N, C-alpha and C positions, 0 to 999 in steps of 0.2 A: 226227172224233174227238171224244169228249166231254171238255169242259174239267173238270179236277178241282176240287172245291170248296175254297174258302179255309179254312184252318185258323182255328179260333176261339180267340182268345187272351185271357186276363185278366191284368190288370196289378196287382200289390200294391205299391202306393206309386209316386207320380210326383213325386219330388223332382228335384234337379238331374240326377243320372246317369239316373234313371227316364225323365225328359223327353228330355234332350239326347243321351244315348248310346244309348237303346233305343227310347222310344215314337216318336220322330220316324222311325225306321226301320221299325218294325213298321206304323205307320200309312200308310206310302207304298209298300208292296209288295202286289203284286196276290195273292200266295200266302197272305195271312192277312188276318183281319179282327180288329181289337181290339174286342171286343164289351162289355167291362166293365172298370171300374178300381175299385180299392178304395183309398181315401185318407182318413185320419181329419181333414184339414183340409177341411171341407165346401165352402167357398168356392173354395179352390184346385182341389179335385176337379172342381167344375162348371165352372170356366173351362177347365181342361186338357181335359176331356171335349168341350167345346163347340168348342174349338180344333182338336181332332184327330178329330171327328166320332165319338166314343166314346158309344154310345147309353146305357149303364147305369152309374151311379155308386153306390157302396156306401161306408159309413163304415168297415167292417171286412171283412177278407178272408174270414172265416168266412161271413158274409153272402153275399158274392160267389159262393163255392164251393157253397153250398147252393142258390142260385137259378139259376145259370148252367150250361149244358152246354158245357163248354170242351174243347178239345184240349190246351192246355198253359197254363202260368202263368209269367209273368215277374215276378220279385220282386227288385227293385233296392233293398236294404236295407243298413243298416250291418252290416258282418260281425261285429261283436261282439254281434249279437242273433240271428245265424243258428241258434245251438243251441236257441233258444226257437222260432223261426219256422219253420225248414225241415222239421222233424219234423211239424209241424202241416199244411204244405202237402203233404207227401207222403201224408198220410192220405186225400187226394182221389184217390190212384192215378193221377196225371197227370205227364207230364214237367214238370219244373220247371227254370227258369234263374235262377241267382243271380249276382252279381258275385264276384269273387275277394276273398279267399281262401275256403276252404270254411267256415272258423271262425276265431274268435279265440283259441281255445285247443285243446289236444289232447282235453280231455274233451268239449268241445262238438262237436268233428269226430267222435269216437267216436259220439256220440249220434246225429248225423246218418246215420253209415253204418249204425248198427243200424235206424234208421228206414226207410232206403231198402231194406234187405233185407225188411222187412215189407211194403212197398208194391209195388203192381203198376206204379207210376211209376218214374222215375229222374231223376237230377239232372245237369244240366250246369252247370259252373262257368265263369264268364266271363273266360277268359284271352284277350283280344282279339288279342294279338300273334301267337298261332297262326293267326289269320284274316286277318292282313295278307297280301295277295296275294304279296308279296315273300318272306315267310317260308313261305308254302304251297309256292311254287315251289322254294326252297332245300330244304325238307324232302324234296320228291320227288327231287331231285338227290342229296342226302345218302344217301337210302335205296338209290338206284340204285348209287352208288359203293361203298356198304357191301356190297351184294349181289354186284357183280361183283369187287370187290377190285382192279380194274384199275390203281387209282392208289394203292395202299397202304392201310394201315389208317387210321382216324380217330385223330389224335393230340391234339387240343386244341380246346377251346371257350373263347373269351373274350368276355365281355359287358361293355361299357361303358355305365353308365346315369348320366349327369349330370343332375341337376335342371334343369328348364328349362320352357318355355312349353308344356304339354301340352294346354291347352284351345283354343287358337286361336280365342278370343272366343265359342265356341259357347254358353257359359253366358249371353251378352247376351240370348238369346232366352227365358230362363226365364220361366215363368208362375207368379206367386205372388200369391194373393189377400189376402195380409196377415193370414191366420188366425194365431192364437196356436199355436205349435208344441207338439204333445202331448208329454208325458213318456212315453218309451218304456222298456219293461222290457228290461234288458239281460242278457246272460249273466255269471255270476259270474267274476271274475278267476281265473287260474291258481293253484292253491294249492301249487305247488311252486317259486314264486318270490317274492322280495320285491317291493315296490312299484316299485323303481328298474329292477330287472331285468326286471319285466313291462312297464314302459313301454319299455324298450329292445326287447324282444321285439316289442311291438305296433307300435312305429315301424318296425322292420324288416319285419314281415309287410305293413304297409300301404304302404310305398314300393318294396320290392325282392322281394317274392314273385313278381311277374311274371318277373323274371330267374331265380330259382330254377327256376320252372316251364319257362321257355323253354330253359334249358340242357338239362334233362332230355327235353324234347320233340325238340330237335335231335340229342341224342345217340342217342336211341331206347332208353335204358336209364337205369337209376337211377345216382345218384352220391351221394357223401357228403362233407361237409366235413372237411377235414384240418388248416386253418390259418385262424386268424381274426386279421388285423392288429389290433393294439392301439388303433389310431387309429379303426377302424371304417370305414376307406376301402376295404379290399380283404379278400376271402375267397378260399381256394383249396380245391379238392378233387380227388377222383379218381373216375372212373366205373367200373362193374362190369367193363368190359374194359381199364381201366388208361389211359384218356384223361384228360389234365390238364383241369381247370376253373378258370377265375377269373372273378370278378364285381367289378368296380370301382364303387364306390357314391359317386357324386358327388364325385369328386376336384377337380371344378371345377363351376360352374353357369352357365347362360346365361339372360339376362333375356328374349332374343329367340330364338325358334327352339328346336328339339328335336334333340339330337345324340347319340341312343342307337344304338349299333352293335354288330354281332356278327362275330366271326371264327370260322369252322369250318375246321380245317386237317386235311387228309389228307397222307400222306407226299409225294405229288407233286401235290397240288391244294388249293385253297382256295375257300371261299365268303365274301365279305364282304357284309354285309346292314346297309343304313341304314334303321332302322325309322321309319315315319312317326309323327308326333305321335298319341297315342292317340284324340284326338278330331277328327282329320283328316277332312274331308268330301270325297269325291270325289278322294282321293289315296291311292296305296299308297306303300310303301317302295321302295327300290332295291336290286338285288342283282346281284352280279357273281360268275361262276364262272370261276376260272383252273385249267386243266389243262395239266400239264407231263409227258406220259407217259414220254418217255425222251430220252436224248441223240440228236441227229440228227434230231428231228422238232420241227417248229414248235409251240410252245406255242398253246393255244386259249383265247381270252377271250371269254365270253359275258356280254352284259348285256341281258336281255330286257326289253322294254317291258311294264310291268304294266298290268293292266285299272284303269282310273281309278275305284276304289271304296275307301272307307276301311274300316279294319279292323272297326269297330263295325258297320257295314252288312253286311259280309261275314260277321261273326259271326252276325248275325240271320238271314241266309240259311242259314248252317251249322246253326244251331238248328232252323230249320224244316224242314230236309232230314232232321235226325235224328229229329224228331217223325214224319215220314212214313215213317221206316224206310229212308230212302234211304242214309244214312251213319250211323256211330256219332257220338256226341258228341265235340266236339273236346277236351273235358277231362271225364272223368267223376268221380264222388265219390272213388273209391279213388286215381285219379291226383292229384287236388287234395289229398287227405289227405297223401300224401307229401310235399307241399311244407311243411306246417305241421310235420311231424316233423323235416324237414331243418332248418327254421328254428329249432326248439327246440334241436337239437344245436349249431347255430352259436352260439346265444346261450350255451349252456353252455361252449363253447370260448372265446367272447370275454369273458364276464362271470364264468365260473367258477362258475355257479349254475344 
C-alpha cells in the first residue's frame, strides 16, 4: 500500500501560541511537513525555523503564499487583527486555521465570512476544547442519548470556568531572538459600544468565548443568553429546544492547577467532564457517564480511560484530517461567528449597551 504524502503546511506567525500550542505539534506529526513560516521578527524566525527544521523563512505572509505550494496555512495571531489578516489569507484558496475567536468585532467577523464565500478555501477556528478526547467521547454519548431518547431529553448544560494555571509551563520553551516587536495594524474597535463597554466585551470574548462555544457544541444546537448577573460572575441562557445553560466565570481562581468542568444532564443520565488544561501535553480530560434508566435496574457508571494526548495536539490532527477531506473542521467560520454574536448580546444584557 502506498504511503500518503505529508501535507505541506505554512505558518503565519510564530509567537508564544504559534510555537507552543501549534508548531510543536505540526513539526512532530508524520502526516504533515511545515515547509515555511512567515515571521516579521527576522532573528526569531530564523531561530524557530532552525529548531523545528523548517526550510524556508519569510518576513511577510504574502511572500510565503506567493513562493510556496502549500496545502494549508496555520495563522496564530491576535484575534483583534483577524478582520485584516484572514481575508487576505483566504485569497490563497487554502484551508486556514486560526485561534479563537473568529474576530474581535461583529463587523470584522462579517468581513471574514464574506471573504470565505469568495474563496475556494475554508476556515477552521481553534476551539481546542472540542478536541479534548474527553469532550470528543462525551459528545458522541450525548448525540447517542439524544438520538435514542432512552434516558429522556437533554435538560441542562453547566460550565464552570475558574481562572487558573492553563499553561503548565509550556511557554518556558519559547524561542525569542530578542528582535524589536513590530507594530501590527489592528482591526478598528466596534462602533456601537463606548470604550468601557467594548473593553468588557473584549475581555469576555478573550476569556470565556471557549465556554460559549463549548455549550453550543455539547447541546448540538444554538442557545441565547437570557440573564446576565450584574457582578459578571454568571450568565444563564436557553437552548433552541428549551434546555437551560449556565456559565460560571471565575467565581474563584486557582494559582496551581486547572479546574474547568462541565455537567450535561438528561432526565435520567448525566455526563461530567473535567477538562484538561489547554496547554496540557500528553494528557486528556476526564469524563464520567451516569445512566439511571428506570427503577428496579442498577444504574451504570462509565469512566473511560482516555487516549493520552492533549487537546492542542488532537486539534492539530483534526485539522489535518479536515484538510484531507476525511472529516469536517471541528469549528467552521459560521459556527464561530455565532459565538461573537452571542457574546455581543450578553454584553448588551450585562452593560445595557
